[in-house]
Every structure is written in structure tokens, then in C-alpha cells.
C-alpha positions, 0 to 999 in steps of 0.5 A: 842690848840697850844697857850694853850700849849705855855702859860703853858710851859712858866709858867712851864719852869719858875716855874721849875727854882723857878723864880717869874714872876717879876724875869722873867720879869727882864731877858726879860726886861719887866714889871711883868705885861707884863710877866704875860699877856704873861703866861695868853695868854692875850698878844702876845709874840713877836718873839724876846721875844720868842727866848729869852725865848728858849735860857734862858730855853735851849729849841726850840721855837718849844717846846715853841709853842707846835710844839714838846714835846721834850724839849731839843735842838737837837744835830745837833743844838749844834754841831759846824761845822768845 
């Protein structure tokens, strides 16, 4: 299921950076309990928080949502237009 991928991915990304839930919560300006609920799928992740997670982890919301398995940011998103 799509949602299951999202919760596992945000946990994996946090653990890849060796961050605790409390540290990630501080970055997102929420409590550790709220962030824990995000990872457990017990609370919907607001769009603003989802975008913040993607930016912090240098990935896309599509990756977080499980819509793609490509973790990086596509080149066309990072190129500056003149």
C-alpha cells in the first residue's frame, strides 16, 4: 500500500542520518510524539511537513509517498533556467 511505503521511508531516511525522533521533530517544529505518530501512520502528515521532509532529506515528495523508487531529485528540478 502507498501509505506503508511513506511511513517506512521517512523512518529510514531519519535513521540514515542517525537522527532520533526527537531531533527530527525539532527540525520540523513539532513534538516527538507527533513525529512518532507520523512514522507509525497514526497521524496524517500535513502537506507542509511532507514538503519539509523532502527538502531536508534532499528527495522528492513522490519518493516519500512511494510513487517512485528514485530517491534523488531529478536533474530538471535542480537546473537553473536562464
